[in-house]
ROVODO-573268 format. One record per residue (C-alpha): residue in one letter; x, y, z. Coordinates in pm, whole numbers, plus 50000, padded with zeros to 5 digits. Each point is the difference from the previous one (the first is absolute). Layout:
BEGIN
{r A; {X; Y; Z}} ...
! end
This chain:
BEGIN
{r M; {95128; 62962; 19023}} {r P; {50086; 49646; 49962}} {r L; {50360; 50088; 50128}} {r S; {49890; 50113; 50340}} {r R; {49939; 49633; 50125}} {r L; {50319; 49858; 49868}} {r N; {50290; 49887; 50244}} {r S; {50351; 50148; 49947}} {r E; {50131; 49730; 49726}} {r Q; {49682; 50004; 49818}} {r L; {50004; 50395; 49983}} {r S; {50351; 50002; 49912}} {r A; {49907; 49745; 49709}} {r A; {49667; 50195; 49894}} {r T; {50191; 50340; 49961}} {r A; {50300; 49875; 49843}} {r K; {50178; 50201; 49714}} {r E; {49865; 49910; 49650}} {r G; {50243; 49737; 49860}} {r Q; {50016; 49638; 50048}} {r N; {49917; 49905; 50338}} {r L; {49954; 49613; 50151}} {r I; {49790; 49974; 50287}} {r I; {50079; 49678; 50193}} {r A; {49631; 49915; 50163}} {r S; {50005; 49666; 50220}} {r A; {49666; 49863; 50085}} {r G; {49747; 50209; 50195}} {r T; {50235; 50331; 49997}} {r G; {49744; 50192; 49810}} {r K; {50104; 50011; 49636}} {r T; {49658; 50106; 49884}} {r S; {50012; 50314; 50244}} {r T; {50326; 50074; 49868}} {r I; {49888; 50011; 49616}} {r V; {49708; 50184; 50077}} {r G; {50219; 50230; 50181}} {r R; {50260; 50022; 49710}} {r I; {49687; 50111; 49776}} {r G; {49876; 50248; 50215}} {r H; {50311; 50155; 50035}} {r L; {50038; 50015; 49594}} {r L; {49680; 50179; 49988}} {r S; {50054; 50221; 50248}} {r K; {50317; 50081; 49848}} {r G; {49844; 50098; 49665}} {r V; {50029; 49705; 49807}} {r K; {49694; 49914; 49816}} {r A; {49766; 49708; 50066}} {r E; {50013; 49873; 49638}} {r E; {50417; 50006; 50023}} {r I; {49970; 49725; 50225}} {r L; {49982; 49626; 49960}} {r L; {49942; 49747; 50272}} {r L; {50095; 49639; 49918}} {r T; {49829; 49764; 50217}} {r F; {50013; 49611; 50024}} {r T; {49600; 49974; 50016}} {r N; {49753; 50245; 49869}} {r K; {49817; 50006; 50349}} {r A; {50325; 50140; 50163}} {r A; {49975; 50301; 49765}} {r Q; {49649; 50084; 50074}} {r E; {50078; 49980; 50374}} {r M; {50307; 50273; 49973}} {r L; {49805; 50214; 49753}} {r G; {49707; 50010; 50255}} {r R; {50231; 50081; 50294}} {r I; {50150; 50311; 49747}} {r A; {49622; 50067; 49928}} {r V; {49936; 50067; 50371}} {r Y; {50292; 50293; 49999}} {r F; {49973; 50153; 49626}} {r G; {49640; 49889; 49904}} {r K; {49875; 49740; 49755}} {r D; {50053; 50190; 49655}} {r L; {50376; 50059; 50072}} {r A; {50029; 49640; 50117}} {r S; {49851; 49888; 49696}} {r K; {50254; 50155; 49798}} {r I; {50269; 49804; 50135}} {r D; {50097; 49694; 49774}} {r A; {49981; 49688; 50218}} {r G; {49945; 49625; 49940}} {r T; {50211; 49691; 49961}} {r F; {50287; 49989; 49684}} {r H; {49682; 49835; 49776}} {r A; {49728; 50234; 50098}} {r V; {50231; 50311; 49939}} {r S; {50116; 49831; 49648}} {r Y; {49673; 49912; 49917}} {r R; {49857; 50334; 50070}} {r W; {50274; 50147; 49815}} {r L; {49986; 49794; 49700}} {r K; {49634; 50009; 49965}} {r R; {50039; 50393; 49997}} {r E; {50250; 49984; 49710}} {r N; {49877; 49711; 49824}} {r G; {49647; 49959; 50040}} {r K; {49867; 49644; 50048}} {r V; {50203; 49760; 50204}} {r V; {49886; 49646; 50018}} {r L; {50195; 49906; 50341}} {r K; {49943; 49632; 50051}} {r Q; {50073; 49784; 50318}} {r P; {50288; 49752; 50028}} {r R; {49722; 49705; 49988}} {r E; {49856; 50108; 49675}} {r L; {50326; 50043; 49838}} {r K; {50087; 49661; 50130}} {r T; {49727; 49866; 49794}} {r L; {50095; 50153; 49677}} {r F; {50373; 49874; 50058}} {r R; {49868; 49671; 50036}} {r S; {49816; 50002; 49693}} {r V; {50331; 50099; 49843}} {r Y; {50180; 49707; 50195}} {r E; {49766; 49735; 49912}} {r K; {50091; 50024; 49596}} {r R; {50334; 49885; 50126}} {r S; {50139; 49646; 50031}} {r F; {50314; 49915; 50206}} {r L; {49991; 49672; 49948}} {r H; {50259; 49968; 49721}} {r I; {50255; 50127; 50233}} {r E; {50179; 49689; 50176}} {r H; {50104; 50170; 50346}} {r D; {49983; 49894; 50354}} {r T; {49858; 50327; 50148}} {r P; {49635; 50038; 49914}} {r A; {49886; 50330; 49813}} {r Y; {49818; 50252; 50196}} {r G; {49638; 49972; 50022}} {r A; {49818; 50328; 49829}} {r N; {49936; 50184; 50354}} {r Y; {50328; 49947; 50154}} {r L; {50151; 50116; 49685}} {r Y; {49771; 50334; 50022}} {r D; {50131; 50061; 50357}} {r Q; {50364; 49944; 49888}} {r Y; {49935; 50265; 49719}} {r S; {49821; 50251; 50243}} {r F; {50285; 49960; 50230}} {r F; {50252; 50082; 49721}} {r Q; {49812; 50297; 49890}} {r N; {50007; 50165; 50371}} {r T; {50373; 49910; 50051}} {r E; {50220; 49970; 49662}} {r L; {50032; 50320; 49817}} {r E; {50322; 49902; 49783}} {r H; {49929; 49637; 49892}} {r N; {49750; 49844; 49775}} {r F; {49769; 49737; 50119}} {r E; {50188; 49695; 49806}} {r D; {50333; 50109; 50115}} {r W; {49861; 50030; 50370}} {r I; {49840; 49642; 49987}} {r I; {50337; 49860; 49912}} {r N; {50205; 50208; 50265}} {r K; {49757; 49922; 50265}} {r Q; {49863; 49679; 49950}} {r N; {50235; 49837; 49781}} {r D; {49851; 49663; 50039}} {r H; {49716; 50160; 49748}} {r E; {50269; 50128; 49734}} {r P; {49835; 49723; 49744}} {r Y; {49681; 50170; 50044}} {r A; {50116; 50338; 50020}} {r M; {49919; 50078; 49610}} {r I; {49617; 49877; 50035}} {r Y; {49974; 50178; 50332}} {r A; {50107; 50318; 49813}} {r D; {49766; 49958; 49711}} {r I; {49674; 49933; 50221}} {r V; {50120; 50334; 50176}} {r D; {50057; 50159; 49649}} {r E; {49636; 49915; 49875}} {r F; {49857; 50074; 50315}} {r E; {50127; 50365; 50037}} {r L; {49877; 50038; 49582}} {r L; {49669; 49878; 50108}} {r K; {49980; 50253; 50304}} {r G; {50090; 50275; 49763}} {r E; {49761; 49897; 49726}} {r Y; {49686; 50001; 50260}} {r G; {50131; 50325; 50202}} {r F; {50036; 49781; 50314}} {r L; {50241; 50147; 50270}} {r N; {50103; 49808; 50317}} {r F; {50149; 50149; 50323}} {r N; {50357; 49993; 49872}} {r D; {49907; 50159; 49714}} {r L; {49836; 50306; 50158}} {r L; {50348; 50079; 50139}} {r L; {50203; 49908; 49705}} {r Q; {49776; 50226; 49777}} {r M; {49998; 50269; 50312}} {r R; {50376; 49986; 50005}} {r D; {50032; 50074; 49639}} {r L; {49751; 50276; 50017}} {r A; {50215; 50162; 50296}} {r M; {50286; 49986; 49805}} {r N; {49884; 50202; 49708}} {r M; {49784; 50249; 50165}} {r E; {50029; 50222; 50334}} {r L; {49734; 49878; 50247}} {r G; {50001; 50329; 50193}} {r Y; {50094; 49842; 50361}} {r R; {50197; 50183; 50242}} {r E; {50034; 49718; 50262}} {r V; {49918; 49655; 50010}} {r L; {49942; 49776; 50292}} {r V; {50023; 49675; 50012}} {r D; {49851; 49789; 50272}} {r E; {50101; 49655; 50074}} {r Y; {50300; 50045; 49813}} {r Q; {50179; 49662; 50103}} {r D; {49753; 49811; 49798}} {r T; {50054; 50163; 49640}} {r N; {50141; 49812; 49729}} {r A; {50245; 50073; 49745}} {r L; {49715; 50100; 49742}} {r Q; {49853; 50224; 50262}} {r G; {50358; 50153; 50062}} {r T; {50043; 50102; 49636}} {r L; {49690; 50152; 49981}} {r I; {50075; 50228; 50298}} {r D; {50323; 50080; 49834}} {r A; {49842; 50063; 49669}} {r M; {49771; 50249; 50157}} {r K; {50326; 50206; 50110}} {r P; {49832; 50167; 50308}} {r P; {50224; 50283; 50158}} {r S; {49899; 49910; 50328}} {r L; {49944; 49620; 50104}} {r F; {49849; 49911; 50366}} {r C; {50029; 49628; 50048}} {r V; {49859; 49827; 50314}} {r G; {50071; 49617; 50082}} {r D; {50121; 49737; 50225}} {r Y; {50273; 49735; 49859}} {r D; {49902; 49754; 50274}} {r Q; {49637; 50017; 49853}} {r S; {50097; 49916; 49648}} {r I; {49808; 49699; 49936}} {r Y; {49878; 49976; 49641}} {r A; {50322; 49834; 49830}} {r F; {49746; 49759; 49852}} {r N; {49860; 50302; 49816}} {r G; {50345; 50128; 49864}} {r A; {50029; 50258; 50311}} {r D; {50418; 50062; 49996}} {r I; {50090; 50096; 50346}} {r S; {50329; 50118; 49859}} {r I; {49783; 50296; 49862}} {r I; {49951; 50146; 50355}} {r G; {50366; 49871; 50105}} {r S; {50161; 50165; 49718}} {r F; {49838; 50342; 50046}} {r T; {50302; 50214; 50124}} {r K; {50215; 49826; 49727}} {r K; {49740; 50104; 49755}} {r Y; {49956; 50391; 50145}} {r P; {50374; 50063; 50187}} {r D; {49817; 50306; 50121}} {r A; {49691; 49818; 50145}} {r K; {49881; 50088; 50363}} {r I; {49883; 49702; 50228}} {r H; {49761; 50042; 50265}} {r N; {49901; 49728; 50262}} {r L; {49675; 49979; 50169}} {r V; {50096; 49841; 50308}} {r K; {49694; 50017; 50232}} {r N; {49749; 49723; 49994}} {r Y; {49655; 50097; 50079}} {r R; {49818; 49697; 49954}} {r S; {50148; 49677; 50140}} {r S; {50063; 49933; 50411}} {r I; {50385; 49953; 50091}} {r P; {49964; 49630; 50033}} {r I; {49874; 49950; 49673}} {r L; {50233; 50244; 49841}} {r S; {50309; 49864; 50162}} {r L; {49893; 49630; 49869}} {r A; {49997; 50181; 49645}} {r N; {50346; 50161; 50012}} {r R; {50155; 49719; 50174}} {r V; {49906; 49784; 49674}} {r I; {50046; 50259; 49709}} {r A; {50364; 50071; 50161}} {r Y; {50112; 49641; 49832}} {r N; {49953; 50202; 49676}} {r E; {50281; 50193; 49882}} {r R; {49946; 50381; 50060}} {r I; {49970; 50196; 49681}} {r Y; {49965; 50342; 50230}} {r P; {50054; 50039; 50365}} {r K; {49694; 50048; 50188}} {r T; {49885; 49956; 50371}} {r L; {49653; 50007; 50086}} {r Q; {49827; 50148; 50315}} {r V; {49656; 49906; 50186}} {r T; {49804; 50323; 50073}} {r R; {49732; 49756; 50164}} {r T; {50021; 50026; 50374}} {r G; {49818; 49761; 50231}} {r E; {49956; 49613; 50101}} {r A; {50023; 49790; 49699}} {r Q; {49920; 49635; 49915}} {r S; {50296; 49818; 49919}} {r P; {49950; 49778; 49648}} {r K; {49891; 49650; 50061}} {r L; {50138; 49672; 49830}} {r L; {49696; 49720; 49923}} {r V; {50140; 49685; 49922}} {r Y; {49726; 49718; 49906}} {r E; {50051; 49625; 49935}} {r E; {49830; 49992; 49668}} {r L; {49927; 50269; 49717}} {r F; {49630; 50004; 50041}} {r D; {49989; 49989; 50381}} {r Q; {50201; 50354; 49939}} {r Y; {49733; 50142; 49757}} {r H; {49693; 49895; 50234}} {r A; {50184; 50102; 50339}} {r I; {50081; 50347; 49838}} {r A; {49628; 50040; 49902}} {r H; {49917; 49905; 50349}} {r L; {50236; 50285; 50157}} {r I; {49846; 50230; 49742}} {r A; {49630; 49922; 50145}} {r S; {50126; 50069; 50338}} {r S; {50189; 50334; 49936}} {r N; {49881; 50324; 50099}} {r T; {50156; 50165; 49697}} {r T; {49747; 50123; 49753}} {r H; {49983; 49728; 49741}} {r N; {50087; 50277; 49713}} {r E; {50323; 50083; 50200}} {r I; {50120; 49627; 49974}} {r A; {50210; 49878; 49727}} {r V; {50133; 49666; 49931}} {r I; {50291; 50031; 49732}} {r F; {50133; 49698; 49797}} {r R; {50256; 49940; 49793}} {r N; {49820; 49725; 49797}} {r N; {49674; 49996; 49861}} {r S; {49935; 49652; 50124}} {r S; {50037; 50159; 50331}} {r A; {49738; 50207; 49962}} {r D; {49755; 49745; 49879}} {r G; {50057; 49816; 50333}} {r I; {49922; 50286; 50242}} {r E; {49731; 50150; 49766}} {r A; {49811; 49660; 50053}} {r A; {50082; 50000; 50353}} {r L; {49836; 50309; 50069}} {r R; {49707; 49960; 49811}} {r E; {49932; 49661; 50190}} {r L; {49966; 50272; 50312}} {r N; {49795; 50235; 49797}} {r I; {50245; 50269; 49990}} {r A; {49993; 50243; 49718}} {r C; {50314; 50046; 49822}} {r R; {50156; 50159; 49679}} {r R; {50260; 49874; 49812}} {r R; {50257; 50185; 49781}} {r G; {50302; 49867; 49838}} {r G; {49870; 49662; 49846}} {r V; {49739; 49992; 49729}} {r S; {49830; 50349; 50006}} {r F; {49639; 50112; 49899}} {r F; {50112; 50108; 49677}} {r D; {50208; 49687; 49913}} {r A; {49705; 49776; 50050}} {r K; {49907; 49811; 49650}} {r E; {49658; 50093; 50038}} {r I; {50058; 50356; 50050}} {r K; {50258; 49991; 49719}} {r A; {49724; 49853; 49771}} {r V; {49757; 50310; 50090}} {r L; {50266; 50242; 49934}} {r D; {50119; 49789; 49652}} {r I; {49664; 50030; 49874}} {r Y; {49971; 50378; 50094}} {r T; {50356; 50068; 49849}} {r L; {49861; 49867; 49643}} {r L; {49692; 50227; 50033}} {r V; {50252; 50318; 50036}} {r N; {50266; 49867; 49775}} {r E; {49870; 49749; 49742}} {r S; {50360; 49936; 49887}} {r D; {50114; 49892; 50341}} {r M; {50127; 49656; 49885}} {r M; {50143; 49880; 50316}} {r S; {49668; 50036; 50206}} {r F; {49831; 49804; 49706}} {r I; {50261; 49700; 50001}} {r H; {49957; 50030; 50405}} {r L; {49620; 49936; 50001}} {r F; {50030; 49749; 49695}} {r E; {50256; 49756; 50205}} {r Y; {49669; 49916; 50216}} {r A; {49874; 49849; 49659}} {r K; {50007; 49611; 49960}} {r G; {50263; 49926; 49765}} {r I; {50131; 50343; 49959}} {r G; {50377; 50118; 50109}} {r S; {50147; 50341; 49984}} {r A; {50123; 49923; 49645}} {r V; {49699; 49896; 49847}} {r A; {49805; 50299; 50180}} {r K; {50244; 50214; 49857}} {r E; {49918; 49883; 49649}} {r L; {49627; 50048; 50074}} {r F; {50064; 50381; 50099}} {r I; {50205; 50102; 49697}} {r A; {49774; 49765; 49756}} {r L; {49690; 50226; 50128}} {r Q; {50200; 50293; 49956}} {r N; {50088; 49897; 49643}} {r L; {49598; 49949; 49986}} {r G; {49911; 50318; 50116}} {r E; {50260; 50168; 49811}} {r G; {50190; 50113; 50319}} {r S; {49691; 50011; 50233}} {r V; {49935; 49699; 50216}} {r Y; {49660; 50100; 50046}} {r K; {49917; 50047; 49633}} {r G; {50166; 49647; 49993}} {r L; {49747; 49829; 50163}} {r Y; {49700; 50166; 49915}} {r Q; {50085; 50147; 49646}} {r P; {50244; 49779; 49859}} {r N; {50142; 50037; 49651}} {r K; {49824; 49740; 49797}} {r K; {50278; 50003; 49731}} {r I; {50261; 49865; 50237}} {r V; {49948; 49622; 50002}} {r N; {50262; 49891; 50229}} {r P; {50130; 50259; 50225}} {r F; {50301; 49822; 50159}} {r E; {50330; 49992; 49897}} {r K; {50248; 49735; 49964}} {r R; {50304; 50043; 50248}} {r K; {50358; 50026; 49864}} {r L; {50231; 49755; 50076}} {r N; {50371; 50029; 50138}} {r H; {50157; 49710; 50166}} {r Q; {50298; 50166; 50153}} {r L; {49772; 50259; 50185}} {r G; {49748; 49704; 50120}} {r L; {49718; 50073; 49799}} {r F; {49759; 49752; 49878}} {r D; {49680; 49971; 49793}} {r D; {49720; 49762; 50066}} {r F; {49738; 50201; 49835}} {r A; {49793; 49832; 49737}} {r E; {49679; 50145; 49819}} {r L; {49720; 49754; 50138}} {r G; {49619; 50029; 50022}} {r S; {49764; 50271; 49940}} {r A; {49753; 50206; 50204}} {r G; {49736; 49763; 49904}} {r R; {50140; 49742; 50288}} {r F; {49850; 50214; 50288}} {r A; {49633; 50012; 49896}} {r M; {49876; 49994; 50352}} {r L; {49671; 50065; 50144}} {r G; {49935; 50359; 50173}} {r I; {50306; 50160; 49804}} {r E; {49928; 50277; 49758}} {r K; {50050; 49913; 49631}} {r T; {50174; 50324; 49934}} {r F; {50291; 49885; 50233}} {r L; {49972; 49643; 49851}} {r K; {50101; 50158; 49670}} {r N; {50282; 50172; 50145}} {r A; {50351; 49885; 49857}} {r I; {50130; 50000; 50341}} {r L; {49853; 49680; 50055}} {r K; {50247; 49847; 49705}} {r H; {50299; 49955; 50274}} {r P; {50065; 49639; 49991}} {r K; {50073; 49973; 50380}} {r L; {49680; 50165; 50087}} {r T; {49761; 49718; 50164}} {r H; {49614; 50050; 50063}} {r D; {50087; 50109; 50357}} {r G; {50247; 50236; 49884}} {r A; {49738; 50143; 49731}} {r E; {49735; 50018; 50259}} {r Y; {50250; 50202; 50252}} {r L; {50041; 50237; 49706}} {r F; {49670; 50074; 49938}} {r N; {49920; 50054; 50349}} {r F; {50286; 50247; 49972}} {r Y; {49822; 50124; 49693}} {r Q; {49708; 50091; 50209}} {r I; {50115; 50178; 50293}} {r F; {50211; 50216; 49791}} {r R; {49716; 50103; 49785}} {r E; {49807; 50089; 50329}} {r L; {50276; 50205; 50168}} {r K; {50049; 50255; 49695}} {r N; {49725; 50234; 50112}} {r I; {50041; 50000; 50390}} {r K; {50140; 50341; 50116}} {r Q; {50044; 49937; 50392}} {r P; {50309; 49777; 50110}} {r K; {49750; 49874; 50305}} {r N; {49752; 49866; 49704}} {r V; {50267; 49838; 49808}} {r V; {50153; 49813; 50301}} {r E; {49644; 49880; 50082}} {r K; {49935; 49889; 49631}} {r I; {50324; 49809; 50010}} {r V; {49968; 49804; 50289}} {r S; {49642; 49916; 49933}} {r S; {50054; 49889; 49648}} {r T; {50069; 49597; 49852}} {r F; {50332; 50095; 49875}} {r Y; {50145; 50090; 50325}} {r K; {49784; 49747; 50196}} {r N; {50190; 49719; 49807}} {r I; {50307; 50135; 50116}} {r I; {49928; 50007; 50378}} {r D; {49830; 49661; 49984}} {r Q; {50350; 49859; 49865}} {r L; {50178; 50196; 50288}} {r A; {49753; 49884; 50241}} {r S; {50029; 49634; 49903}} {r K; {50404; 50007; 49986}} {r R; {49994; 50142; 50367}} {r A; {49747; 49730; 50124}} {r Q; {50167; 49715; 49803}} {r L; {50117; 49724; 50251}} {r E; {50336; 49780; 49956}} {r N; {49747; 49716; 49848}} {r G; {49910; 50252; 49723}} {r T; {49676; 50027; 50129}} {r I; {49835; 50335; 50059}} {r D; {49865; 50092; 50362}} {r A; {49644; 50146; 49936}} {r Q; {50014; 50222; 50363}} {r Q; {50382; 50110; 49902}} {r K; {49838; 50112; 49670}} {r E; {49736; 50175; 50115}} {r A; {50200; 50190; 50268}} {r S; {50248; 50102; 49726}} {r L; {49744; 50129; 49795}} {r E; {49877; 50209; 50299}} {r K; {50327; 50141; 50069}} {r I; {50009; 50098; 49619}} {r A; {49681; 50176; 50038}} {r R; {50142; 50173; 50302}} {r K; {50302; 50145; 49826}} {r N; {49761; 50084; 49701}} {r S; {49803; 50209; 50231}} {r V; {50275; 50190; 50148}} {r L; {50146; 50074; 49615}} {r T; {49645; 50132; 49933}} {r E; {50036; 50220; 50315}} {r L; {50362; 50108; 49861}} {r S; {49833; 50097; 49656}} {r K; {49708; 50248; 50130}} {r P; {50170; 50307; 50040}} {r Y; {50131; 49978; 49654}} {r R; {49837; 50162; 49683}} {r E; {50243; 49892; 49728}} {r H; {50114; 49658; 49913}} {r E; {50364; 50083; 49901}} {r R; {50050; 50201; 50378}} {r F; {49854; 49706; 50163}} {r L; {50230; 49735; 49829}} {r N; {50314; 50220; 50068}} {r A; {49924; 50022; 50354}} {r M; {49946; 49644; 50002}} {r I; {50345; 49943; 49825}} {r L; {50202; 50306; 50191}} {r G; {49851; 49993; 50335}} {r S; {49917; 49620; 50092}} {r Q; {50332; 49982; 50188}} {r D; {49861; 50254; 50232}} {r L; {49645; 49865; 50070}} {r T; {49928; 49725; 50279}} {r Q; {49691; 49837; 50087}} {r G; {49862; 49895; 50330}} {r E; {50077; 50073; 50382}} {r G; {50130; 49812; 50322}} {r V; {50333; 49831; 50049}} {r N; {50265; 50102; 49750}} {r L; {50175; 49721; 49805}} {r L; {50287; 50137; 49787}} {r S; {50298; 49921; 49782}} {r I; {50326; 50132; 50141}} {r H; {49976; 50211; 49677}} {r A; {49673; 50110; 50051}} {r S; {50068; 50130; 50343}} {r K; {50236; 50242; 49926}} {r G; {49928; 50339; 50093}} {r L; {49741; 49876; 50280}} {r E; {49998; 49961; 50383}} {r Y; {49783; 49830; 50229}} {r E; {49953; 49935; 50377}} {r E; {50050; 49647; 49976}} {r V; {50180; 49816; 49759}} {r Y; {50049; 49629; 49934}} {r V; {50329; 49890; 49799}} {r I; {49916; 49621; 49938}} {r D; {50168; 49683; 49851}} {r L; {50345; 50111; 50102}} {r M; {50144; 49678; 49903}} {r D; {50303; 49943; 49795}} {r G; {49931; 49960; 49647}} {r R; {49681; 50199; 50027}} {r F; {50162; 50330; 50128}} {r P; {50260; 50022; 49925}} {r N; {49848; 49874; 49670}} {r R; {50313; 49766; 49846}} {r K; {49791; 49922; 49685}} {r L; {49980; 50395; 49886}} {r M; {50345; 50024; 50129}} {r Q; {50114; 49753; 49749}} {r R; {49805; 50170; 49705}} {r G; {50195; 50312; 50049}} {r G; {49905; 50138; 50357}} {r S; {50261; 50049; 50297}} {r L; {50011; 49931; 50382}} {r D; {50051; 50401; 50037}} {r E; {49685; 50045; 49797}} {r E; {49793; 49727; 50242}} {r R; {50161; 50196; 50296}} {r R; {49831; 50328; 49880}} {r L; {49684; 49859; 49928}} {r F; {50010; 49893; 50390}} {r Y; {50109; 50325; 50087}} {r V; {49683; 50154; 49811}} {r A; {49768; 49729; 50144}} {r V; {50075; 50067; 50381}} {r T; {50044; 50383; 49951}} {r R; {49594; 49999; 49897}} {r A; {49923; 49941; 50399}} {r K; {49985; 50278; 50222}} {r D; {49923; 49820; 50350}} {r I; {49961; 49630; 49970}} {r L; {50232; 49781; 49788}} {r N; {49943; 49625; 49986}} {r L; {50234; 49768; 49800}} {r S; {49916; 49647; 49919}} {r F; {50103; 49650; 49899}} {r A; {49914; 49673; 49990}} {r K; {50184; 49677; 50016}} {r F; {49850; 49759; 49756}} {r D; {49788; 49982; 49719}} {r K; {49744; 49720; 50005}} {r I; {49899; 49995; 49626}} {r K; {50356; 50021; 49863}} {r K; {50112; 49784; 50295}} {r S; {50302; 50202; 50009}} {r D; {50208; 50210; 50298}} {r F; {50068; 50348; 50049}} {r M; {50295; 50175; 50136}} {r P; {49967; 50345; 50141}} {r S; {50057; 50305; 49772}} {r Q; {50370; 50136; 50038}} {r F; {49821; 50333; 50088}} {r L; {49881; 49889; 50316}} {r Y; {50356; 49930; 50116}} {r E; {50113; 50339; 49868}} {r A; {49733; 50166; 50186}} {r G; {50067; 49843; 50313}} {r M; {49679; 49807; 50027}} {r L; {50190; 49673; 50000}} {r K; {50355; 49929; 50129}} {r K; {50240; 49918; 49730}} {r D; {50083; 49622; 49971}} {r E; {50106; 49737; 49783}} {r I; {49697; 50047; 49771}} {r Y; {50068; 50372; 49994}} {r T; {50375; 49910; 49885}} {r M; {49859; 49772; 49747}} {r L; {49775; 50232; 49852}} {r V; {50310; 50258; 49961}} {r E; {50218; 49748; 49847}} {r K; {49732; 49889; 49756}} {r E; {49983; 50364; 49897}} {r A; {50381; 50044; 49952}} {r D; {50040; 49709; 49817}} {r K; {49759; 50123; 49728}} {r E; {50209; 50306; 49951}} 
! end
């Protein structure tokens, strides 16, 4: 039984009476074992597996827990437990209840949002504050969806960003049209999954007897209302307020903080024995986090005995001296490279350390910056693949056609809608069997000065202006070529798409589709643009060697994607795995380069927390955009508690590129690594002045 290995606090929590239970599980206290023990206890008491819902922060965490359950109760029983992230569980329910669910990644929806935004102009509004760009406005709308449950977007903008009140009506109109388009094409984003799942839970009995929530401190308002809508008879929430680090994504620490107010009969359980870190490391972490207000009292106990190495402070004169020196320390370390982590607050820090490690031929893998699935070359392959599976996917089409010369997202959307018109709803038919009765498939836009809508459309040209060599005559007769903004380059790009789209239609295996895409003229045009951009020098010229190296990196990534596709036999299953599971897939081996958010839940023998300079960590810019010193301190706590035996904290005094001096991080003083002096007093006063 999984209960036999639990300590007294873990056992008390795992065997608690059904009802509302909150488990405060600090870093390294065995929360996973406690959750597994709880599920084992429920099963042994006669609760059916299908009556248990386990909500985790990653799908990988859910699989790990189910794997442990399977050891004791068998794979068949473990597989009946509903487990996964809020989004994965919601996706399965909606798929089961509503059939086809067209789930889109945020970057794809940003493309659609941009196409709506680009139809607006803010020039007629005289105002000192410039209007938000499309991408930032989309991020603001997503944050609004996660955190605001009572207001509409226009009122929220006026209340939260009152300098943007003159634009609020246009912003709201963009959002309204965006939502209409999503509805028309059946697109769902990750927030929509939760919103629709919440509606489902409010209108039907889901059948769960107990809902377990991991990483409860990172739930946002929307996730909180979804749990409420499920109305579970028993709730088992596990979290640690000192590790709440997702406020930028809408996580609300008050949800865990108000648990006993919401559930007056709730029981609070504290896991106090730390099994991960040595006494000196844990003492340092506790000294710093003690500066934050205590929500629930707790005192951690270290279970490890024996000699322990004290954390070290590494001080360097210059920023890049720091990166090179740490790379050399790693090269001479006796710790296995897979057990070493370099943890950073800012992506620019990771760039420096990665370059320094590679100079010494030290292998490393990076998580938390631009991931494998976020690379533009991988996105392009998956966009083409998406259109093969679902030709009505307008966002994938728009995203691909932004690579064509002279075609922005607004024009790309017009081309897509025109192809649907020509094909009587089918883009495929619009390309290969267009309705010849439709002379001009493009619609004029409506004008509305108040909402910023404008119209620069005019009927110009005809298909005859694209009589180019090597292009099929049937394609040249297509009325899609009548768009006035379509240049020869744009028409050729469209023809290359015409060719690859046709060739993919009869391919059955995902692996063969990926291979066909990456070898196509259409895709080669995209990666040539990407490689050229990455090899462009300051004077505008292209470095041929850098471009070749960039193309080689792209080829390697495509090989990885091909490998990932091999186990799959169905196109839709492969695509869904890439969308829902991409966060859990890591590439490479060697030293781990991790953002603090990516390091959460992991542990390593040897840890370096770098760039501990005021402004970088704590990150003052992000604090000004809605963050807080308390959250930055929680980030520091998470970073240092990843270390089991060796912890190194480093900072530099000067940046020779920007010619700027650095002051040490406030956290180094709070940790006792630096003696409090005039600089510390100045840092504290700076923060007090802002409050």
